[in-house]
C-alpha positions in Angstrom: 0.0 0.0 0.1 1.3 3.6 -1.1 1.8 5.9 1.9 -0.6 8.3 0.3 -3.4 5.6 0.5 -2.7 5.4 4.2 -3.6 8.7 5.1 -6.9 8.2 3.2 -7.7 5.2 5.3 -10.1 5.7 8.1 -10.1 2.3 9.9 -11.6 2.2 13.4 -9.0 1.0 15.9 -9.5 -1.9 18.5 -8.5 -1.6 22.1 -6.6 -3.9 24.7 -3.1 -3.3 23.3 -0.5 -5.0 25.3 2.7 -3.9 23.3 3.1 -1.0 21.1 6.2 -1.6 19.0 7.1 1.1 16.7 9.8 1.1 13.8 11.2 4.7 13.0 11.6 6.1 9.5 10.9 8.5 6.9 7.6 7.8 5.1 8.5 8.8 1.5 9.6 6.5 -1.3 12.8 8.2 -1.9 13.9 7.0 1.6 13.3 3.4 1.0 16.3 1.6 1.9 18.3 4.4 3.7 20.1 3.8 7.2 17.5 6.2 8.6 14.4 3.8 8.0 16.3 0.7 9.7 13.4 0.8 12.2 10.8 0.7 9.1 12.6 -2.4 7.7 12.9 -4.3 10.9 9.2 -3.8 11.3 8.3 -5.2 8.0 10.2 -8.4 9.1 8.2 -8.3 12.4 5.0 -7.9 10.8 5.6 -10.9 8.3 7.0 -13.1 10.7 3.9 -12.6 13.0 1.2 -12.6 10.3 0.4 -8.9 11.2 -0.7 -7.2 8.3 -0.2 -3.4 8.6 -3.1 -2.0 6.8 -4.6 0.7 9.0 -3.5 4.1 9.7 -4.5 6.1 12.8 -3.0 8.9 14.7 -0.9 9.5 12.0 0.7 6.2 11.8 0.5 3.2 9.7 -0.5 0.1 12.1 -1.3 -3.4 12.2 -2.7 -5.5 15.4 -2.3 -9.0 16.2 -1.2 -11.4 18.8 2.2 -12.9 20.0 2.2 -15.7 22.6 -1.5 -14.6 23.3 -0.7 -10.8 24.1 -2.1 -8.2 21.7 0.3 -6.3 20.0 0.0 -3.3 17.7 2.9 -2.2 15.4 3.4 1.1 14.0 5.5 3.1 11.8 4.8 6.8 12.3 4.0 8.6 9.3 5.1 12.1 10.6 8.5 11.8 9.2 11.5 11.0 11.8 12.0 14.2 13.5 8.3 14.3 14.5 8.0 10.6 15.3 6.8 11.3 19.1 3.7 13.1 18.0 2.3 9.5 16.7 3.5 7.5 19.3 2.4 9.8 22.0 -1.2 9.9 20.5 -1.3 5.9 20.2 0.0 5.6 23.9 -2.9 8.1 25.0 -5.8 6.6 23.0 -4.9 2.9 24.0 -3.9 3.8 27.8 -0.2 2.2 27.0 2.3 2.9 29.8 5.4 3.6 27.4 7.7 2.7 30.3 6.1 -0.8 30.5 4.8 -1.7 27.1 6.4 0.6 24.3 9.3 -0.8 22.0 11.0 1.4 19.6 13.2 0.2 16.9 15.8 2.8 15.5 19.0 3.3 13.6 22.3 4.2 15.5 25.2 5.6 13.9 27.2 4.7 16.8 26.9 1.0 16.3 28.8 -0.7 13.4 26.7 -2.4 10.7 25.5 -5.8 11.8 25.2 -5.2 15.3 22.0 -4.2 17.5 21.8 -3.1 21.1 18.5 -3.6 23.5 18.1 -0.7 26.3 15.6 -0.2 28.7 16.0 3.4 29.1 18.6 6.0 28.1 19.1 9.4 26.5 18.7 10.1 22.8 22.2 9.8 21.9 22.0 12.5 19.2 19.0 10.7 17.2 16.2 13.2 16.3 13.5 10.7 16.6 14.3 9.5 19.9 14.7 13.2 20.7 11.2 13.8 19.8 9.7 10.8 21.4 11.5 11.7 24.9 10.0 15.4 24.5 6.5 14.2 23.9 6.5 11.4 26.3 8.0 13.5 28.9 10.5 11.0 29.9 13.2 8.6 28.3 12.1 5.1 30.3 11.0 3.1 27.3 12.6 0.0 25.5 14.5 0.8 22.5 16.4 -1.6 20.0 19.1 0.4 18.2 20.2 -1.1 14.8 23.9 -0.3 13.9 24.2 1.6 10.6 27.9 2.7 11.5 29.6 5.9 11.5 33.2 4.7 10.9 32.3 4.7 7.0 31.1 8.6 7.3 33.3 10.4 4.6 31.4 13.4 4.7 27.8 15.0 6.2 26.2 12.8 9.0 22.9 13.6 7.6 23.8 12.5 3.9 25.3 9.1 5.5 21.9 8.3 7.4 19.6 9.3 4.4 21.7 7.2 1.9 21.8 3.3 1.5 23.9 0.8 3.3 26.4 -0.2 0.6 26.3 -3.6 -1.1 29.3 -5.1 0.6 27.7 -4.3 3.9 24.1 -5.2 3.2 24.2 -8.9 4.3 25.4 -7.9 7.6 22.9 -5.4 7.9 20.1 -7.5 6.7 20.9 -9.9 9.4 21.0 -7.3 12.1 17.3 -6.6 11.0 16.4 -9.7 11.4 17.8 -10.1 14.8 16.0 -6.7 15.7 12.7 -8.2 14.6 13.4 -11.4 16.7 14.2 -9.3 19.6 10.9 -7.7 19.5 9.3 -11.1 19.5 11.3 -12.2 22.6 10.5 -9.1 24.5 7.0 -9.7 24.2 7.1 -13.5 24.7 9.8 -13.9 27.3 10.5 -10.4 28.5 13.0 -7.5 28.1 15.7 -9.2 30.3 15.8 -12.4 28.8 16.0 -10.5 25.2 19.0 -8.3 26.4 20.6 -11.3 27.7 20.3 -13.2 24.4 20.8 -10.4 21.9 23.0 -8.0 23.7 25.6 -10.8 25.1 25.6 -12.9 21.9 27.2 -10.0 20.0 30.1 -9.7 22.5 31.4 -13.3 21.1 30.5 -12.6 17.6 
């Protein structure tokens, strides 16, 4: 479905959401495949794996609702552009009465991690990431789970903005896609087995990679 079609839909949302999993990115086609859209790509993999079609739009976000291990989960891609991601996420949290500190998971790119790595954190600063900055500003706190997907900074030859808005090079694409797959699996483990288990499995595993 095209982004323009998402904006036109008026599907009525359902309640009882236990987890809100948001992947960050920019919604225009020209940003497809860019480093900054790592969250979108990981969420696509999660939606496919969990069998959750993302065919609705609400609160300025593309969403899909389904079940993981008997828990009702909403997947969300803010359509507000990266720097305003918090607008859609806060609106969904308010509407569904979601406690972000307990039930929000955000998947986001991270220039401070090398390509091929992910890192799960329960809280923390934005680390210079404008999408996370906006979420923290709208929520009023930084206590929410985030899964950071490495997009590398060591390869930056010029402007950092150009770096994150550009594509992952072919020679790194395989490692990058593997990290997206791990990020999607980490989301599932957070829902099914808890954040601590996911951190032990996915953070520690990479120490020996």
